[in-house]
Structure formats: C-alpha cells, structure tokens
C-alpha positions, 0 to 999 in steps of 0.5 A: 500500499504505497503512498499515493503519487508519491507519491511517490518508487523502488527498484527491482534490485540495488542499482549498480554501482556507477562508475567513479571518475578515472582518478578515483582509487580502487580502494575508495568506498562505494558510492552510497546508493539511496534506499528504495523508500528514499528514492520514492520520496525524492521522486515525489518530492522534486518533479514536474509534469503538466502545464505551460506559461502562455501569453493571452491570445485570441483563443484565450477570449473564448474561456477555458475548455469545458472538462472532458465529457468522454464517458468513463469506461476504463483507462482507455477513456482517459487517453481519449482526451487530447490534453491528457495525452500531452500531460501523460507524455510530459509526466513520463519524461520528466520522471525518468529525468528525475530518477536519473538526476538524483542517482547522478547527483548522489554520484557527483557529490561523492565524487567531489567529496568522498563523504558518504554523509554529504552524498546522502544529504542530496536525498535528505535535503528534499524533505524540509524544502518540500514542507516549506514550499508546500505550505509557504508557496501553496497559494501560488497554485490558486492565485495564478493561471495553472498552466503558468505556474506549471511551466515556470516550475518546470523552468526552474527545475531546468535551470537549477539542474543546468546550474549543477552541471557547471564545474564551478559550482561548489558542493554547497551549491549543488545542495542549495540547488537540490533544495530549490528543486525540492521547494518548487515540486509540491507547488507543481504537483498540487497545481497539476492534480488540480489542473487534471480535474480541470482537463478530465472533470472531477468524476471518474476520469479524474480518478483514472487519470491520477491512477495512470500517473501513479502507475507511471511513477511506480513503473519508471522508478523501478527501471529508473535506477537501472537505466541510470546506472548503465548511463553512468557507465557511459557518461560522467555524472555531470553529463547525465545531469545535463540530459535531465535539464533537457528533459524538463525543458522538453516537458515544458514545451510539450505542456505549452504546446499541448495544454489550454490556457485556463484563468486562475482559480482565485486571482483576487485572493491574496491569503497567506500560509494561514489560508493553507492551514485553515483548510485543516479546520474543515473536518471533512478535508482534515479527515481526508488529508489524514487518510492520505498521510497516515499510510505513507508514514508506515508504508516506507518502513519495510523498504527503509529497512530492506537492506538490514532485513536482508542482512539479518537473514543473511540473503544475497543481494538478489533477494534484497532486490526482490524485497525492494520491487515487491511493493511497487509491483503490487501497487501497479497490479492493484491499481491497474485492477481496480481501475479497469474492473471495479465500478466508481462506487465500488472503488469508494466503498472499498476505501476503508477495507483496503486501508485496514487490510493493507497493513496486515500483511506486515504482521507476517514479518513477526514470523521472521519470513524468508525473502520469498514470503516477505516479498509476497507480503509486500505485494499484497500490501501494495495491491491494497494501495488501490484504496487511493482511487476511491479516496481521490474521488472523495477528496476532489468532491470535498475541496472547493474548486477555488481552493483545489490547488492549495489543498492538493499542494498541502496534501502532496507536501504532507505525504512527502514529509511523513515519508521522511518521518517514517524512514527516520522512525524506522531506522531509529526503531531498528536500532533498539529492536530486530527489524522484523519486529519493527516491521510487524509493529509498524503494521499493527500501529498503522491498522489501529490508527487507521481504524481510529481515523476511519471511525472518526471520519464515519461519525463526522459523516453521520453528523453532517447527514443529520445536520443537513436533514 
C-alpha cells in the first residue's frame, strides 16, 4: 500500500554502483546508493509534469475548455482526452529524467567529496524544502493561471539542474540547488492535480487519470535506477545531469503546446500561509488529508529496512532486490485491476476495507519470513494501495474549486514529509529492536491508527448527514 503519487518508487534490484571518475582510487568506498523508500520520496519531491506559460491570445477570449465529457470506461477513456495525452507524455519524460538526476547527483557529490554523509544529504535535503514549499507557496497554485505555474516550475527545475552541471558549482551550491528543486515540486504537483480535474472533470476520469500517473511513477522508478546505473557507465555524472535538464525543458515545451490556458482559480485572493492551514479546520477535508498522510508514514518501513532485513536473514543481493521491487509491483497490479474492473462506487466503498487490510500483511514479518514470503506480503500490501482511487474521488469532491490547488499542494507536501519521518522512525526503532519486529509493529500500529481515523470520519459523516436534514 505505497504512498499515493508519490507519491511517490523502488527498483527491482539495488542499482549498480556507477563508475567513478578515472582518478578514483580502487580502494575508495563505494558510492552510497539511496534505499528505495528514500528514492520514492525524492521522486515525489522533485519533479514536474503538466502545464505551460503562454501569453493571452485570441483563443483565450473564448474561455477555458470544458472538462472532458468522454464517458468513463476504464483507462482507455482517459487517453481519448487530447490534453491528457500531452500531460501523460510530459510526466513520463520528466519522471525518468528525475530518477537519473537523483542518482547522478549523488554520484557527483560523492566524487567531489568522498563523503558518504554529504552524498546522502542530496536525498535528505529534499524533505524540509518540500514541507516549506508546500505550505508557504501553496497559494500560488490558485492565485495564478495553472499553466503558467506548471511551466515556470518546469523551467525553474531545468535552470537549477543546468547550474548543477557547471564545473564551477561548489558542493554547497549543488545542495542548495537540490533544495530549490524540492521547494517548487509540491507547488507543481498540487497545481498539476488540480489542473487534471480541469482537464478530465472531477468524476471518474479524474480518478483514472491520477491512477495512471501513479502507475507510471511506480513503473519508471522500477526501471529508473537500472537505466541510470547503465548511463553512468557511459557518461560522467555531470553529463547525466545535463540530460535531465533537457527533459525538463522538453516537458515544458510539450505542456505549452498541448494544454490550454485557463484562468487562475482565485486570482483576487491574497491569502497567506494561514489560509493553507485553515483548510485543516474543515473536519471533512482534515479527515481525508489524514487518510492520505497516515499510510505513507508506515508503508516506507519495510523498504527503509530492506537492506538490514536482508542482512539479518543472511541472503543475497538478489533477494534484497526482490524485497525492494515487491511493493511497487503490487501497487501497479492493484491500481490497474481496480481501475479497469471496479465501478467508481465500488472503489469508494472499498476505501475503508483496503486501508484496514493493507497493513495486515506486515504482520507476517513477526514470523521472520524468508525473502519469498516477505516479498509476497509486500506485494499484497502494495495491491491494497488501490484505496487511493476511491479516496481521490472523495477528496476532489470535498474541496471547493477555488481552493483545490492549495489543498492538493498541502496534501502532497504532507505525504512527502511523513515519508521522511517514517524512514527516520524506522531506522531509529531498528536500533533498539530486530527489523522483523519493527515492521510487524508498524503494521499493527498503522491498522489501529487507521481504524480510529475511519471511525472518526464515519461519525463526522453521520453528523453532517443529520445536520443537513
């Protein structure tokens, strides 16, 4: 039951250690490679896919196009919407570029410093800017035309990555540029989600479109580290980063040419960060936010501890790769099945059962299972991530349109932040307890917390129903 959108992303096997510069001593320590859970978070944190900035032209006077009215009949119906096809292509392009850039930046920092700590910071530094950007800049998602916000974010990422390529950029500058990319990412993701509702409407097409983008994210990240590792054997780290800058520019171009200009949702509003947090005063929105935030907090635990667990079992790196890819494989299968087979109303009804059942497979870790059984448990947990389709439908219906960009930016920033907290908490707990106990405990605690949240939301829903009578 991997975090949504985030989403955000493991790899089927530990990425091959990229080749270092020719001058590196053979005895130098190997380049630290991010664990799959941190890779998922990083990918969620720093990537853009949907929009473009365009001057007003004659076509703008007619107003924005109406949302798609294609009857929803599975994923193929989403691809019948022209704008979505452009957004989908840009998403795939940028995401693959992001994965390669994260790996290449880690290698570059390590090559320059020979410091495992600084190399790891290239991922860790994504969390705080993501939280700050998601709260302080969330208003931009509704205050400016969405296409402009999206393309400017793409261009900021391209510019930051281009500066990383310059040989004169010091290590501190590389880390600062990493923070800049992370800071704009939640604004981009929240605006993209809100724009997807403009393109597809806020019904089932929106739910399936969001699901497709998550599936692409999981699939790209399964292959991304392998592609990045191979690429780094052919070109130096700065060369790989330069290719990423090109992907961001091409993404912006695709979005500019393929998406329509729409007006700002709340152009007259000049609300500060307080308006972002005021969304949480609405009990319904707050309850749905928590249902988006709690699962990622716990779902990263087995992935964050995959390497220590493999070491605890004394198994090979191939078995470690199996543990790394199991959960996203389950997530892809679960979303595809739910989107293609289940009716919208059924997906909504299954939100609570899937949330509660999704962490029960973690309890198998209490038996200290071998890699095959542990991987099976993770596949089942990943498949339960199909709850996000029903939850997306409820969330977009609950948020007023003029606050939609702000709400979705806050939601994605929160998901990213809790993944970082979950990874840190898992590592801390594993210092005092065996890994299999930590994972089983996380599954039990997650189930209890989600049961309380669902019961609370159920009472709030009943209160709203009685009040409206």
